[in-house]
C-alpha positions as CSV (number, residue, x, y, z in Angstrom):
1,M,-41.6,-1.2,43.3
2,L,-41.2,-0.3,39.6
3,T,-44.4,0.3,37.7
4,R,-45.1,-1.8,34.6
5,S,-44.9,1.3,32.3
6,F,-41.5,2.3,33.8
7,Q,-40.2,-1.3,33.4
8,R,-41.3,-1.3,29.7
9,A,-39.7,2.1,29.1
10,A,-36.5,1.0,30.7
11,A,-36.5,-2.2,28.6
12,L,-37.0,-0.2,25.4
13,A,-34.2,2.2,26.3
14,L,-31.8,-0.7,26.8
15,I,-32.8,-2.2,23.4
16,A,-32.2,1.2,21.8
17,L,-28.8,1.4,23.3
18,A,-27.9,-2.0,22.1
19,L,-29.0,-1.5,18.5
20,P,-25.8,0.2,17.3
21,V,-23.7,-2.5,18.7
22,I,-25.8,-5.2,17.2
23,T,-25.8,-3.5,13.8
24,A,-22.0,-3.0,13.9
25,R,-21.5,-6.7,14.7
26,A,-23.9,-7.8,12.0
27,A,-21.9,-5.9,9.3
28,E,-19.7,-8.1,7.2
29,P,-16.0,-7.1,7.5
30,L,-14.2,-6.6,4.3
31,A,-11.9,-9.5,3.5
32,D,-8.1,-8.9,3.2
33,D,-8.2,-9.9,-0.5
34,A,-11.5,-8.3,-1.4
35,P,-11.4,-5.5,-4.0
36,L,-11.4,-2.1,-2.5
37,P,-14.8,-0.5,-2.5
38,D,-15.2,3.0,-4.0
39,K,-18.6,3.9,-2.5
40,I,-18.4,5.8,0.8
41,A,-21.6,6.0,2.9
42,P,-22.6,9.5,4.1
43,G,-21.2,10.2,7.6
44,T,-18.1,8.0,7.2
45,K,-15.3,9.6,9.2
46,L,-11.5,9.0,9.2
47,V,-9.2,10.2,12.0
48,I,-6.0,11.2,10.3
49,G,-2.6,11.9,11.8
50,D,-0.9,13.6,8.8
51,P,-0.3,17.2,9.8
52,A,1.8,18.3,6.8
53,V,-0.6,16.9,4.2
54,R,-3.5,18.6,6.0
55,V,-1.8,21.9,5.3
56,A,-1.1,20.9,1.7
57,L,-4.7,20.0,1.1
58,T,-5.9,23.2,2.7
59,L,-3.5,25.3,0.6
60,S,-4.5,23.5,-2.6
61,G,-8.2,23.8,-1.8
62,E,-8.8,20.1,-1.9
63,I,-9.5,19.6,1.7
64,S,-13.1,20.7,1.3
65,K,-13.6,18.2,-1.5
66,L,-12.7,15.1,0.5
67,P,-15.6,12.6,0.1
68,F,-15.7,11.8,3.8
69,T,-15.5,13.5,7.1
70,A,-11.9,14.1,8.1
71,E,-11.0,14.6,11.7
72,W,-7.4,15.7,11.9
73,A,-5.1,14.6,14.8
74,N,-2.0,16.6,15.3
75,I,0.2,13.6,15.6
76,S,2.6,11.7,13.4
77,G,5.6,9.3,13.9
78,G,5.8,5.9,15.5
79,P,5.2,6.3,19.2
80,Q,2.2,8.6,18.9
81,T,0.5,6.8,16.1
82,I,0.9,3.3,17.6
83,E,-0.5,4.5,20.9
84,A,-3.5,6.1,19.0
85,F,-4.1,2.9,17.0
86,R,-4.1,0.9,20.2
87,A,-6.7,3.3,21.7
88,R,-8.7,3.0,18.5
89,A,-8.4,6.8,18.2
90,L,-6.7,6.9,14.8
91,D,-7.3,5.5,11.3
92,I,-4.3,6.7,9.3
93,G,-0.9,7.8,10.4
94,S,2.1,9.2,8.6
95,V,5.4,7.6,9.5
96,A,8.8,6.4,8.2
97,D,9.7,2.7,7.7
98,I,10.2,1.4,11.3
99,P,6.8,2.0,13.0
100,P,4.9,-0.6,10.9
101,I,7.6,-3.1,11.8
102,H,7.7,-2.2,15.5
103,A,3.9,-2.2,15.7
104,T,3.7,-5.7,14.2
105,W,6.3,-7.0,16.6
106,T,4.2,-5.7,19.5
107,G,1.1,-7.5,18.2
108,L,-0.7,-4.6,16.5
109,E,-2.0,-5.3,13.1
110,V,-1.3,-2.5,10.6
111,K,-0.9,-2.1,6.9
112,I,1.0,0.3,4.7
113,V,-1.3,1.9,2.1
114,A,1.0,4.6,0.5
115,A,4.7,5.0,0.0
116,R,6.8,8.0,-1.0
117,F,10.6,8.3,-1.4
118,R,13.1,10.8,-2.7
119,R,14.5,10.6,-6.2
120,D,18.0,11.2,-5.0
121,P,18.0,10.0,-1.4
122,I,21.8,10.2,-0.9
123,A,21.9,13.8,-2.0
124,N,18.7,14.7,-0.1
125,P,18.8,12.8,3.2
126,I,16.2,13.2,5.9
127,Y,18.8,12.9,8.7
128,V,22.4,13.7,9.4
129,I,24.6,12.4,12.2
130,A,25.1,15.3,14.6
131,T,27.9,15.3,17.1
132,A,27.9,17.0,20.5
133,P,30.0,20.2,21.1
134,G,33.3,19.3,22.5
135,S,33.0,15.6,21.5
136,G,36.0,15.8,19.1
137,I,34.1,13.7,16.5
138,D,34.9,14.9,13.0
139,R,34.2,11.7,11.0
140,L,31.8,8.8,11.4
141,E,34.8,6.5,11.9
142,Q,35.3,8.2,15.2
143,L,32.0,6.9,16.7
144,K,33.7,3.8,18.1
145,G,33.4,3.8,21.9
146,R,31.1,6.8,21.9
147,K,27.6,7.3,23.3
148,I,24.9,7.4,20.5
149,A,21.2,8.3,20.9
150,F,19.1,5.3,20.0
151,S,15.4,4.7,19.6
152,P,14.6,1.1,18.8
153,G,11.1,1.7,17.5
154,Q,11.8,4.7,15.3
155,A,13.5,5.4,11.9
156,Q,16.4,7.1,13.7
157,G,17.2,3.9,15.6
158,A,17.4,1.9,12.4
159,L,19.6,4.5,10.8
160,V,22.0,4.2,13.7
161,L,22.2,0.4,13.2
162,R,22.8,1.0,9.4
163,V,25.6,3.4,10.2
164,L,27.2,0.9,12.5
165,K,27.0,-1.8,9.9
166,K,28.5,0.5,7.3
167,L,31.4,1.2,9.7
168,N,31.8,-2.5,10.5
169,L,31.1,-1.7,14.2
170,Q,29.3,-4.1,16.6
171,R,26.8,-2.7,19.1
172,S,29.2,-3.7,21.8
173,E,31.8,-1.3,20.4
174,V,29.6,1.8,21.1
175,Q,27.3,2.9,23.9
176,L,23.7,3.1,22.6
177,V,21.7,5.4,24.9
178,E,18.0,4.6,24.5
179,L,16.1,7.8,24.1
180,P,12.9,8.4,22.1
181,S,13.3,11.0,19.4
182,V,10.5,13.4,20.1
183,G,10.6,17.1,19.3
184,D,14.1,18.5,20.2
185,A,15.0,15.6,22.4
186,Y,18.1,14.6,20.4
187,V,19.3,18.2,19.9
188,N,18.9,18.8,23.7
189,A,20.8,15.5,24.4
190,L,23.6,16.7,22.2
191,A,23.7,20.2,23.7
192,S,23.8,18.8,27.2
193,K,26.4,16.2,26.2
194,L,24.2,13.4,27.4
195,V,25.3,11.7,24.1
196,D,28.2,12.2,21.8
197,A,26.2,11.7,18.6
198,A,22.7,11.4,17.4
199,P,20.7,11.4,14.1
200,I,18.8,14.7,13.7
201,A,16.5,15.8,11.0
202,E,18.0,17.8,8.1
203,A,15.3,20.4,9.1
204,N,17.2,21.0,12.4
205,K,20.7,21.0,10.9
206,Q,21.0,24.7,10.1
207,R,19.9,25.7,13.6
208,F,22.1,23.1,15.3
209,V,25.2,24.1,13.4
210,L,24.5,27.8,13.9
211,N,24.2,27.3,17.7
212,Y,27.0,24.8,18.4
213,A,29.5,24.7,15.5
214,K,31.6,27.3,17.3
215,D,32.1,24.7,20.1
216,G,33.1,21.9,17.7
217,A,29.7,20.3,16.9
218,K,29.3,18.8,13.5
219,A,26.5,17.6,11.2
220,L,27.9,14.6,9.3
221,P,26.4,13.1,6.2
222,H,25.9,9.3,6.5
223,G,25.7,8.4,2.8
224,L,22.8,5.9,3.3
225,R,19.1,5.8,2.2
226,D,16.8,7.1,4.9
227,D,13.9,8.3,2.8
228,P,10.9,6.1,3.2
229,S,7.7,7.9,4.0
230,Y,4.6,5.8,4.5
231,L,0.9,6.1,5.3
232,Y,-0.2,3.2,7.4
233,V,-3.5,2.2,8.9
234,A,-4.9,0.0,11.6
235,K,-6.1,-3.2,9.9
236,S,-9.4,-2.9,11.7
237,S,-10.1,0.3,9.7
238,L,-9.6,-1.6,6.4
239,Q,-12.2,-4.2,7.6
240,D,-14.9,-1.5,7.5
241,P,-16.0,-1.2,3.9
242,N,-16.8,2.5,4.2
243,K,-13.6,3.3,5.9
244,A,-11.6,1.3,3.4
245,A,-13.2,3.3,0.5
246,A,-12.5,6.5,2.4
247,I,-8.9,5.5,2.9
248,R,-8.6,4.8,-0.8
249,A,-9.8,8.3,-1.5
250,Y,-7.4,9.8,1.0
251,V,-4.4,7.9,-0.5
252,A,-5.3,9.5,-3.9
253,A,-5.6,12.9,-2.3
254,W,-2.2,12.3,-0.6
255,G,-0.6,11.6,-4.0
256,R,-2.1,14.8,-5.4
257,A,-1.0,16.8,-2.4
258,T,2.6,15.5,-3.0
259,K,2.5,16.8,-6.6
260,W,1.0,20.1,-5.4
261,V,3.8,20.7,-2.9
262,E,6.4,19.9,-5.6
263,T,4.9,22.3,-8.1
264,H,4.0,25.1,-5.7
265,P,7.3,25.6,-3.7
266,E,6.7,29.3,-2.8
267,E,3.1,28.7,-1.6
268,W,4.4,25.8,0.4
269,V,7.2,27.8,2.0
270,K,4.8,30.5,3.1
271,G,1.8,28.4,3.9
272,Y,3.6,25.6,5.7
273,Y,7.1,26.4,6.8
274,V,6.4,30.1,7.7
275,K,2.7,30.2,8.8
276,D,2.3,26.7,10.2
277,Q,5.8,25.9,11.4
278,G,7.0,29.4,12.4
279,L,10.2,29.4,10.3
280,R,11.7,32.2,8.4
281,E,11.2,32.1,4.6
282,D,14.9,31.5,3.9
283,A,14.8,28.4,6.3
284,G,11.7,27.2,4.5
285,R,13.4,27.5,1.1
286,F,16.4,25.7,2.4
287,L,14.2,22.8,3.4
288,V,12.3,22.7,0.1
289,E,15.7,22.4,-1.6
290,S,17.1,19.8,0.8
291,N,14.0,17.7,0.4
292,G,14.6,17.3,-3.3
293,K,12.1,15.8,-5.6
294,P,9.6,13.1,-4.5
295,D,9.3,9.6,-5.9
296,V,5.8,8.1,-5.5
297,P,6.1,4.6,-7.1
298,T,3.3,2.6,-8.7
299,D,5.3,-0.6,-8.1
300,W,6.2,-1.4,-4.5
301,S,8.6,-4.2,-5.3
302,G,11.7,-2.1,-4.6
303,A,10.2,-0.7,-1.4
304,I,9.4,-4.2,-0.1
305,E,12.9,-5.4,-0.9
306,R,14.4,-2.5,1.0
307,Q,12.0,-2.9,3.9
308,Q,13.0,-6.6,4.2
309,E,16.7,-5.6,4.4
310,T,15.7,-3.2,7.2
311,I,13.7,-5.9,9.0
312,D,16.5,-8.4,8.8
313,L,19.0,-5.9,10.2
314,I,17.0,-4.8,13.2
315,A,15.6,-8.3,13.9
316,D,19.2,-9.6,14.1
317,E,20.4,-6.7,16.3
318,L,17.4,-6.5,18.6
319,K,16.7,-10.2,18.8
320,K,13.2,-9.9,17.2
321,P,11.3,-12.7,15.4
322,P,11.5,-13.0,11.6
323,L,9.0,-11.0,9.6
324,K,8.1,-10.9,5.9
325,A,8.1,-7.3,4.7
326,A,5.4,-8.2,2.0
327,T,2.9,-8.8,4.8
328,L,3.1,-5.2,5.9
329,F,2.0,-3.8,2.5
330,D,-1.6,-3.8,1.3
331,R,-0.9,-4.0,-2.4
332,R,-4.5,-3.3,-3.2
333,F,-3.4,0.4,-2.7
334,E,-0.1,-0.1,-4.7
335,T,-0.9,2.1,-7.7
336,I,-3.3,4.6,-6.1
337,A,-1.0,7.3,-4.7
338,G,1.5,7.1,-7.6
339,A,-1.3,7.4,-10.3
340,A,-2.7,10.4,-8.5
341,Y,0.7,12.0,-8.2
342,L,1.2,11.5,-12.0
343,G,-2.3,12.9,-12.7
344,D,-3.7,9.6,-14.0
């Protein structure tokens, strides 16, 4: 039989364990239309999946000045960030335009809090359409009837649909091979001739052409915009006033980091492309040049319009429900990154 003192101690222990939960539930969540707070309580932590900006903030010296505790997750892109959001293991993720759409269609509430583009997106694309060695494809018009790598929940998948639309090709006129674009998956699929064509990053173009051009592989420009770069967050993080304030601070730091990278190309080549990514200096300089100049707008109207066009295209092609692009953007953050980038 338990002694009275033991029972009392056990009861107190249970109450102590319950207190954090009770306190958390008692806190008022920040309303969707409430002004963003600017005060961050000590101990506030954000888990951030934004590896390149982590390096930029380290090189610029700003990382130690962030007014919150940052825990860096070495993840980015749609599949990884969506999985981490679902596990409540991530607050901020760095992605292109499709993951916020795909996440919403799967029932995950997310919001875009920062947007960056390229000043000349046609001259400085993120992707090219690469063709497999021996495929005989020299022009985009020759994609009809061919096997094309396709990832429905990623930017590469949307680009494939845009290219087909540009060529006036129906999905039934090509063979879309569903394959997530993770790491070198698309390059390997091309090399092994699993597919005839695939969108690959401009960052991989030099190596791909060097290795496979002798066997007839090509890297073809597509002539379309593919430049959105977003920070998005789990809506639950924005409902925490301290995290919302910390996210506001990070978005501003992200804008300043963008400017630092633009104005310190040599430091970026050596600190990121060479030291962090393991590339040669000449490859790093090629990538700095191919990235072009950034555009960090303080007005998201154009971004929302283009996002709606993308939603309409993929919703029609993939038989998804209608979605208003404006609902994906938290416009309380609209001017923050752009103003920081401009030094305002």
